[in-house]
C-alpha positions as CSV (number, residue, x, y, z in Angstrom):
1,X,130.9,173.0,99.8
2,X,128.7,170.8,97.0
3,X,130.8,170.2,94.2
4,X,128.4,170.9,92.2
5,X,129.0,175.1,91.8
6,X,126.7,177.5,89.5
7,X,128.0,180.5,90.2
8,X,126.3,182.6,92.7
9,X,128.0,182.1,95.8
10,X,126.4,182.8,99.0
11,X,122.8,182.7,97.3
12,X,123.8,179.0,95.6
13,X,124.8,178.0,99.5
14,X,121.6,179.0,101.0
15,X,119.7,177.2,98.1
16,X,121.7,174.2,98.7
17,X,121.3,174.3,102.6
18,X,117.4,175.0,102.1
19,X,117.3,171.7,100.1
20,X,119.0,169.4,102.7
21,X,117.3,170.7,105.6
22,X,113.8,169.8,102.9
23,X,114.6,166.5,103.2
24,X,114.0,164.9,106.7
25,X,110.7,167.5,106.5
26,X,110.0,165.8,103.2
27,X,110.1,162.3,104.4
28,X,108.3,163.2,107.7
29,X,106.0,164.3,104.8
30,X,105.7,161.6,102.7
31,X,105.4,159.0,105.3
32,X,102.6,160.8,107.6
33,X,98.8,160.0,106.6
34,X,97.5,163.1,106.5
35,X,99.9,164.9,104.4
36,X,101.5,162.1,102.5
37,X,98.1,160.4,100.7
38,X,97.7,160.1,97.3
39,X,95.0,163.0,97.2
40,X,97.7,165.4,97.7
41,X,99.4,166.5,95.2
42,X,103.8,166.6,94.9
43,X,104.2,169.6,94.4
44,X,102.3,170.7,97.8
45,X,104.0,168.8,100.0
46,X,107.4,169.8,98.2
47,X,105.5,173.6,99.5
48,X,104.9,172.3,102.5
49,X,108.5,171.5,102.7
50,X,109.9,174.6,101.8
51,X,107.8,176.5,103.5
52,X,109.1,174.5,107.3
53,X,112.2,174.2,106.1
54,X,112.5,178.1,105.4
55,X,111.4,179.1,109.0
56,X,114.1,175.9,110.4
57,X,117.1,177.7,108.3
58,X,116.4,180.7,110.0
59,X,115.9,179.8,113.1
60,X,118.1,176.8,113.6
61,X,121.8,177.1,112.5
62,X,122.1,174.2,110.5
63,X,124.5,173.8,107.6
64,X,124.6,171.0,105.0
65,X,128.0,168.1,104.9
66,X,130.8,170.1,103.7
67,X,130.8,167.5,100.7
68,X,127.2,166.6,99.8
69,X,128.4,164.6,97.0
70,X,130.5,161.9,98.8
71,X,129.8,159.0,100.5
72,X,130.0,160.9,104.5
73,X,127.6,163.1,102.4
74,X,125.4,161.1,101.5
75,X,125.1,159.1,105.0
76,X,124.3,162.3,106.5
77,X,121.3,162.5,104.0
78,X,120.1,159.1,104.8
79,X,120.7,160.0,108.5
80,X,117.6,162.6,107.4
81,X,115.3,160.7,105.4
82,X,115.5,157.7,108.3
83,X,114.6,160.5,111.4
84,X,111.8,162.1,108.8
85,X,110.3,158.3,108.3
86,X,110.8,157.9,111.9
87,X,108.3,160.9,113.0
88,X,105.7,160.2,110.5
89,X,105.5,156.5,111.1
90,X,104.9,157.5,114.5
91,X,101.5,159.5,113.1
92,X,100.8,157.1,110.9
93,X,100.8,154.1,113.6
94,X,98.1,156.2,115.6
95,X,95.9,156.5,113.0
96,X,95.7,153.0,112.2
97,X,94.1,152.3,115.6
98,X,91.0,153.5,114.8
99,X,91.0,151.9,111.5
100,X,92.1,147.9,113.6
101,X,89.2,149.0,115.9
102,X,86.7,149.7,113.0
103,X,87.9,146.2,111.9
104,X,86.8,144.4,115.2
105,X,83.6,146.1,115.3
106,X,82.6,145.3,111.7
107,X,83.4,142.1,112.6
108,X,80.7,141.9,114.8
109,X,78.3,144.0,112.8
110,X,78.5,141.9,109.8
111,X,79.5,145.1,108.3
112,X,82.8,143.6,107.0
113,X,81.2,142.8,103.4
114,X,80.9,146.5,102.8
115,X,84.4,147.5,101.9
116,X,85.7,151.0,101.2
117,X,89.0,152.3,99.2
118,X,91.1,154.4,101.5
119,X,92.4,157.0,100.0
120,X,95.4,157.5,102.0
121,X,96.8,153.9,101.0
122,X,94.5,152.9,97.8
123,X,93.6,149.5,99.8
124,X,90.2,148.5,101.1
125,X,89.3,149.2,104.4
126,X,86.0,148.4,106.3
127,X,83.0,151.6,106.1
128,X,82.8,152.2,109.4
129,X,87.2,152.7,109.2
130,X,86.4,155.3,107.0
131,X,84.1,157.4,109.4
132,X,86.7,156.7,112.8
133,X,89.5,157.5,110.2
134,X,87.8,160.9,109.2
135,X,86.3,161.6,113.2
136,X,90.0,161.2,114.2
137,X,91.5,163.6,111.1
138,X,88.8,166.3,112.2
139,X,89.6,166.3,115.9
140,X,93.2,166.3,115.1
141,X,93.4,169.1,112.8
142,X,90.2,171.4,114.8
143,X,93.0,170.6,118.3
144,X,95.9,171.6,116.2
145,X,98.2,168.8,116.8
146,X,99.4,169.6,113.4
147,X,100.7,172.4,114.8
148,X,102.6,170.7,117.3
149,X,103.8,168.0,114.9
150,X,105.5,170.3,112.8
151,X,107.3,172.2,115.8
152,X,107.8,169.0,116.9
153,X,109.7,168.5,113.3
154,X,111.7,171.9,114.2
155,X,112.9,170.8,117.5
156,X,114.4,168.1,115.9
157,X,116.8,169.6,114.5
158,X,118.4,170.8,118.0
159,X,118.0,167.3,119.2
160,X,118.9,165.2,116.7
161,X,121.4,167.4,114.6
162,X,122.5,166.4,110.8
163,X,125.1,163.9,111.3
164,X,123.4,162.3,115.1
165,X,120.6,161.4,113.4
166,X,121.0,157.5,113.1
167,X,118.5,156.6,115.0
168,X,120.2,154.0,118.0
169,X,118.2,150.8,119.5
170,X,116.6,152.4,122.2
171,X,114.8,154.5,119.5
172,X,113.8,152.0,117.4
173,X,112.3,149.6,120.5
174,X,110.4,153.1,121.7
175,X,108.9,153.2,117.8
176,X,107.9,149.3,118.9
177,X,106.7,149.9,122.4
178,X,104.2,152.2,119.9
179,X,103.2,149.7,117.8
180,X,102.7,147.6,120.6
181,X,100.1,150.7,122.2
182,X,98.4,149.9,118.8
183,X,96.1,147.2,119.8
184,X,95.4,148.5,123.1
185,X,94.5,151.9,121.6
186,X,91.9,150.3,118.9
187,X,90.3,147.4,121.9
188,X,89.6,150.9,123.7
189,X,87.5,152.3,121.3
190,X,86.2,149.4,119.7
191,X,85.3,147.9,123.3
192,X,81.7,149.7,123.7
193,X,80.2,149.5,120.7
194,X,81.9,145.3,121.4
195,X,80.2,144.6,124.8
196,X,76.3,146.3,123.0
197,X,77.2,143.7,120.3
198,X,77.4,140.8,122.4
199,X,74.2,141.3,124.1
200,X,72.9,141.6,121.3
201,X,74.4,138.5,119.5
202,X,73.2,136.5,123.1
203,X,69.7,137.9,122.7
204,X,69.6,136.6,118.8
205,X,70.7,133.7,120.1
206,X,67.8,133.2,122.9
207,X,65.3,133.9,121.2
208,X,66.7,131.4,117.4
209,X,66.7,128.2,119.9
210,X,63.2,129.2,122.0
211,X,62.1,129.8,118.1
212,X,63.8,127.8,115.3
213,X,61.1,128.4,112.9
214,X,62.9,131.8,112.9
215,X,65.4,132.0,110.2
216,X,68.7,132.8,112.2
217,X,70.6,134.3,109.2
218,X,68.2,137.2,108.6
219,X,66.9,137.9,111.6
220,X,71.0,138.1,113.1
221,X,72.9,140.0,110.4
222,X,69.7,143.3,110.7
223,X,69.7,143.2,114.5
224,X,73.4,143.4,114.2
225,X,73.8,146.4,112.4
226,X,71.0,148.3,113.8
227,X,72.4,147.4,117.4
228,X,75.8,148.8,115.9
229,X,74.8,152.0,115.1
230,X,73.2,152.5,117.7
231,X,76.2,151.2,119.7
232,X,78.1,154.4,118.0
233,X,75.3,156.9,117.9
234,X,75.0,156.2,122.0
235,X,79.2,155.7,122.0
236,X,79.8,159.4,119.9
237,X,80.6,161.5,122.9
238,X,83.3,158.8,124.4
239,X,85.0,158.3,120.7
240,X,85.6,162.0,120.9
241,X,86.9,162.0,123.8
242,X,89.0,158.7,122.6
243,X,89.6,160.6,119.4
244,X,91.0,163.7,121.5
245,X,93.3,161.6,123.9
246,X,94.8,159.4,121.3
247,X,95.7,163.3,119.2
248,X,97.3,164.0,122.6
249,X,99.0,160.3,123.0
250,X,99.8,161.0,119.0
251,X,102.3,164.5,120.2
252,X,103.6,162.7,122.9
253,X,104.9,159.8,121.3
254,X,107.0,161.8,118.7
255,X,108.5,164.2,122.0
256,X,109.3,160.6,123.4
257,X,111.1,159.7,120.1
258,X,112.9,163.1,120.3
259,X,113.9,162.8,123.5
260,X,117.7,161.8,124.5
């Protein structure tokens, strides 16, 4: 069947079936922000993909292609990788919204001068971005949304069975719509703090015009930082509600991607 026969019969066939199922799950875990970060060892991702693949093999009649080491078999594997990457990329888009919101707030506060290394991507990100990313991760895990995401991965084998996994133009357009909604979500998260910071900057500007002897830079930067921190403290309950809504949107968008 696979053109590689080690003489173990049915046991070997189940092994190749498990490896084939792990392809889509492993690609999704690599692309997902929580499970694909550099801090998660590859061994853990392989173990997680194998554990979910065992459930998929038990619950669904998924079978590998008759000849895996062939052009048709390789195309089927590439289709599995494409679906897994799409499922993880939708999750990645939603987790990027708080980072973009932190860029907007940090620019108004003057906090973009302080950067931190994002453990997920290894790139530099604003300090507030880490705060928003950790908050979304905690809310996402506390709500059990990660379990629903895994359930959707299992459901994807019924919605997009192997051999029919090449995403069409409609699904690619849907992913583009999710990317466009990323900016709307980021503005929604940043709007309360940016409004308060706008008031602080207007007051600072009025003080600078009324008392020219004041050093506008030495007055404006501390006022912006204090006003931004006060805005974050005041808007903490609203931020939690926004993160809960964003977690629900992640699951809804993933389900829409799998809809026929």
